[in-house]
C-alpha positions as CSV (number, residue, x, y, z in Angstrom):
1,M,119.8,66.1,114.5
2,D,118.6,65.8,110.9
3,K,116.0,68.6,111.6
4,L,118.9,71.0,112.3
5,I,120.8,69.8,109.2
6,Y,117.7,70.2,107.0
7,I,116.8,73.7,108.2
8,A,120.4,74.9,108.0
9,M,121.0,73.4,104.6
10,S,117.9,74.9,103.1
11,G,118.5,78.2,104.9
12,A,122.0,78.5,103.5
13,K,120.8,77.7,99.9
14,Q,117.9,80.2,100.0
15,T,120.1,82.9,101.6
16,L,122.4,82.6,98.6
17,A,119.3,83.0,96.3
18,A,118.3,86.2,98.3
19,Q,121.8,87.5,98.0
20,A,121.7,87.0,94.2
21,A,118.4,89.0,94.0
22,N,119.9,91.7,96.1
23,N,123.0,91.9,93.9
24,Y,120.8,92.1,90.9
25,N,119.2,95.2,92.3
26,L,122.6,96.7,93.1
27,A,123.7,96.0,89.5
28,N,120.8,97.9,88.2
29,A,121.1,100.9,90.5
30,N,121.8,103.1,87.5
31,T,119.4,101.4,85.0
32,T,116.8,103.9,83.7
33,G,113.3,103.1,85.0
34,F,114.4,100.0,86.9
35,K,112.1,98.8,89.7
36,A,113.8,96.9,92.5
37,D,112.8,93.2,93.0
38,L,111.3,92.3,96.4
39,T,112.0,89.0,98.0
40,A,110.8,87.2,101.1
41,F,111.7,84.2,103.2
42,Q,109.1,81.6,104.1
43,S,109.0,78.3,106.0
44,R,107.3,75.4,104.3
45,P,106.5,71.9,105.6
46,V,108.0,68.9,103.8
47,T,105.1,67.1,102.3
48,G,104.9,63.3,101.8
49,P,104.2,60.2,103.8
50,G,105.0,60.2,107.5
51,F,104.6,62.6,110.3
52,A,104.9,66.3,109.3
53,S,108.0,67.1,111.4
54,R,110.3,68.7,108.9
55,V,110.3,72.2,107.4
56,Y,112.5,73.9,105.0
57,A,113.2,77.6,104.2
58,T,112.4,79.2,100.8
59,D,113.2,82.5,99.3
60,A,111.1,83.9,96.4
61,T,110.6,87.0,94.5
62,V,107.2,88.4,95.6
63,G,107.0,91.3,93.2
64,Y,108.7,94.6,92.6
65,D,108.8,98.0,94.3
66,D,106.5,100.2,92.2
67,T,107.7,103.4,93.8
68,P,108.7,105.9,91.1
69,G,112.3,106.8,90.7
70,V,113.7,110.4,90.7
71,D,113.3,112.3,87.4
72,V,116.6,113.4,85.9
73,T,116.7,116.2,83.3
74,T,118.6,115.4,80.1
75,G,117.2,117.9,77.6
76,D,117.0,115.1,74.9
77,P,113.6,115.4,73.2
78,L,113.5,111.6,72.8
79,D,113.9,111.1,76.6
80,V,110.6,110.7,78.4
81,A,109.5,109.8,81.9
82,V,106.1,108.4,82.8
83,Q,104.6,110.6,85.5
84,H,103.3,108.9,88.6
85,Q,101.8,105.4,87.7
86,G,101.7,103.9,84.2
87,F,103.9,102.2,81.6
88,I,105.0,102.6,78.0
89,A,103.9,99.8,75.7
90,V,106.6,97.9,73.7
91,Q,107.0,94.7,71.7
92,D,109.1,92.0,73.5
93,A,111.4,89.6,71.8
94,N,108.5,87.3,70.9
95,G,106.5,90.1,69.4
96,Q,104.0,90.3,72.3
97,E,103.0,93.5,74.0
98,A,104.9,94.2,77.2
99,Y,105.5,97.3,79.2
100,T,108.4,99.4,80.5
101,R,109.2,102.5,82.5
102,A,112.5,103.1,80.6
103,G,111.9,106.2,78.4
104,D,115.3,106.6,76.9
105,L,114.0,106.2,73.3
106,H,115.9,106.1,70.0
107,I,115.1,105.9,66.3
108,D,116.7,102.8,64.8
109,P,118.3,102.7,61.3
110,S,114.9,101.5,59.8
111,G,113.1,104.5,61.3
112,L,111.3,102.6,64.1
113,L,111.0,104.2,67.6
114,T,112.6,101.9,70.1
115,T,113.9,101.8,73.6
116,A,117.6,102.0,74.4
117,T,117.6,98.2,74.7
118,G,116.0,97.7,71.2
119,Y,112.4,97.0,72.0
120,T,110.0,98.6,69.5
121,V,107.6,101.2,71.0
122,I,104.0,100.5,70.3
123,G,101.6,103.3,69.2
124,Q,97.8,103.4,69.1
125,D,98.0,101.7,65.6
126,G,101.0,99.5,66.0
127,P,104.8,100.2,65.9
128,I,105.7,103.9,65.4
129,S,107.7,104.7,62.3
130,I,109.6,108.0,62.1
131,P,110.1,109.3,58.5
132,P,113.2,111.3,57.7
133,S,113.0,114.5,59.7
134,T,115.0,117.4,61.1
135,S,113.5,117.2,64.6
136,T,111.3,114.9,66.7
137,T,109.3,115.8,69.8
138,I,107.1,113.8,72.1
139,G,104.1,115.4,73.8
140,S,102.8,114.8,77.3
141,D,100.0,112.5,75.9
142,G,102.6,110.5,74.0
143,T,102.0,112.2,70.6
144,V,105.1,111.9,68.4
145,S,105.5,114.9,66.1
146,I,108.2,115.7,63.5
147,V,109.4,118.4,61.2
148,P,109.8,116.6,57.9
149,Q,113.1,116.8,56.2
150,G,113.3,119.8,53.9
151,Q,110.4,121.6,55.6
152,T,110.4,124.7,57.7
153,P,110.2,124.5,61.5
154,V,106.6,125.6,61.4
155,T,105.6,122.5,59.4
156,I,104.8,119.9,62.1
157,T,103.5,116.5,61.3
158,T,102.1,114.0,63.8
159,V,103.3,110.5,63.0
160,G,101.8,108.5,65.9
161,R,101.0,108.4,69.6
162,I,102.7,106.2,72.1
163,K,100.5,103.7,73.8
164,L,100.4,104.5,77.5
165,V,98.8,102.0,80.0
166,N,98.1,101.8,83.7
167,P,97.0,98.2,84.5
168,P,95.6,97.4,87.9
169,P,98.1,96.5,90.7
170,G,99.1,92.8,90.6
171,S,98.2,92.4,86.9
172,L,101.8,92.5,85.7
173,Q,104.8,90.4,86.4
174,K,108.4,91.3,85.8
175,G,110.2,89.1,83.3
176,L,113.9,88.2,83.0
177,D,114.0,90.6,80.1
178,G,113.3,93.5,82.4
179,L,109.9,94.2,80.9
180,Y,106.5,93.9,82.6
181,H,104.2,91.3,81.1
182,P,100.4,90.8,81.7
183,V,99.8,87.9,84.1
184,D,96.7,86.8,82.0
185,G,98.4,87.4,78.7
186,E,95.9,90.1,77.7
187,A,97.2,93.4,76.5
188,A,96.1,96.4,78.7
189,P,94.0,99.1,77.2
190,A,95.4,102.6,76.6
191,D,94.9,105.0,79.4
192,P,94.5,108.7,78.5
193,S,95.2,109.7,82.1
194,V,98.9,108.5,81.9
195,T,101.2,111.3,80.9
196,L,104.8,111.8,79.9
197,E,107.4,114.5,80.6
198,S,109.8,115.1,77.8
199,G,113.5,115.8,78.2
200,V,113.8,113.8,81.5
201,L,114.4,110.2,82.5
202,E,113.2,108.3,85.5
203,S,116.1,106.9,87.4
204,S,116.2,103.5,89.2
205,N,114.3,103.3,92.4
206,V,116.9,101.0,94.0
207,N,117.8,102.2,97.5
208,L,121.6,101.8,97.6
209,P,122.1,102.1,101.4
210,S,119.4,99.6,102.0
211,C,120.8,97.1,99.5
212,L,124.3,97.4,101.0
213,V,122.9,96.8,104.6
214,N,120.9,93.9,103.3
215,M,124.0,92.4,101.6
216,I,125.8,92.4,104.9
217,E,122.9,90.9,106.8
218,L,122.5,88.1,104.3
219,S,126.2,87.3,104.4
220,R,126.0,87.0,108.2
221,Q,122.9,84.8,107.9
222,Y,124.7,82.5,105.5
223,E,127.7,82.3,107.9
224,L,125.3,81.4,110.7
225,Q,123.6,78.6,108.6
226,V,127.0,77.1,107.7
227,K,128.1,77.3,111.3
228,S,124.9,75.4,112.3
229,L,125.8,72.7,109.8
230,S,129.3,72.4,111.3
231,T,127.8,72.3,114.8
232,A,125.4,69.5,113.7
233,E,128.3,67.5,112.3
234,Q,130.3,67.9,115.5
235,D,127.3,67.0,117.7
236,S,126.7,63.9,115.5
237,A,130.3,62.8,115.8
238,S,130.2,63.3,119.6
239,S,127.0,61.3,119.8
240,S,128.5,58.4,117.8
241,K,131.5,58.3,120.2
242,L,129.2,58.2,123.2
243,L,127.2,55.3,121.7
244,Q,130.4,53.4,120.8
245,S,131.9,53.8,124.3
246,S,128.6,52.5,125.9
């Protein structure tokens, strides 16, 4: 009887965890450059002294879906989308190099080029600073050019080049901050083959119909696990009555 209780209890708990991950994807269906988290259920034996007769269910994030989202035209010269595979290098909250696909860039009050969420964009020589200018453009290779304030439109000055990287598959892990961090802690080298398209943004790659279907399936699985717990309780009570009557 305790086998059923153990499996149902752990199954219900992990189903809730999977539901939370699915809801997180749903909540970011409109987040620029967001990559859906992937989860998977596994059965694991209970370790320790005694005979290996108990198992429990686990749910864990096994990575993210690296399928590119759809490019949406915005016309904003500071909006860029990474074409195919690759990432934009930024500084995370700890000052370490991390990576993002979100190309909705801005110039903060101090003149630094940042993402919409406030992470500083890293160039080939460090953070990119934008002097006072009348216009700013970003080339396909990440080159940031401006027309300095007070100059004519034909006067174009290059102020930096965004660091674009394309680390090997599996070398990055997605953090709670939404950025992608090197697994080994080593910054990835710049990759000249990675290109940007200006005036567009990459949408989230979350598949809404799939997430909604998954939400219903997980809800039914949770109900089944709870029902199994209730059945185990009823069976236990019936067994106790039989033993008492005998």
